N, C-alpha and C positions, 0 to 999 in steps of 0.2 A: 460408635456412630461417628468416630474421630477419623475412621478409614475410608477412604472414598471406594474400595472395593466393597465394603460393606453397604455403603450408602447407594451404590449401582446394586448390588445384589437384593436389597430389598425394595429396589425402585421406588428411592425416596422421592426423585424428579416427578414421578407420576401420582404420588399419593396426595389425596386431597388436605389431609392434614399430617401433622406429626407431632405425638405426644411425649414429652419428657416428663418422667415421673421422680421426683425426688426418693431417696432411701430415708424413709422416717426413724430407721434405727442406727443412723450414721453417728460418730462420736464428734465430729466436726460439721455442723449445721452451714458454716458459712464455706467451710471448704468444697461442702456438697454443692452448694448454691453455685458457686465458681467453676465446680467440674461441670455444671448443668449446663450454664451459661456459655462454657466452651463448647460442647455439644451443639447448642443452638448457633453458635458462629459457625462452625464447621458444616451444619446441614444449610445454613442460608448462604455460605460460599459454594456449596454444590449446587443449590436449588432455592435461589431467593424467592421464587414465587410460591413456593409450598407454604401453607399456613402452619404457623407453629404454637402449641400451648404447652406452656411449662409450668410445673408445680415447683415453688419455690419454700425454702424452709425459713427464712427471716424475711420478714416485712422489707427491711431496710436494704435488702438486695435488689428490688425492685428497679433502684434507680440505675443499676451496672445495665441492666437490659433496656432502660429508656434512654440511655446516651451512647448505645453503641453507635458508631460513625458508619457514613457511607453506605455501603449497600446492606450492612447488616442492621440498618437503622430498623427499631422494632413498628411496625407499622399497623396502626387501626383501621387503616383502609383495607388490608390484607386479612383483617380480622385474626391476627397474631394474640393470643391470651396468655394473662398469667395469672396465677392464683397462689393464695399463699396456705400452706398445712394450718399454720397455728389459728388461721381464722374459719377452719372447719370444724374446730374441735368443739 
């Protein structure tokens, strides 16, 4: 998802939304969240109007999404969503 060619191939700019799901079996939950947040930044850079739904492993990493600068800003208007894996158990 970090490659523009992949985003073009899947037509991310035409998608109603994009779901970024965490690997619940990862050894480093903070690293997994950081990688997925980078995926969100890549997606928003390619098509900022696409709605993003992201799953985070750690609740405290939510602040990283909410503080994204500029056009990467997390938008409740566009119905961008985040949910925490641990809250679902």
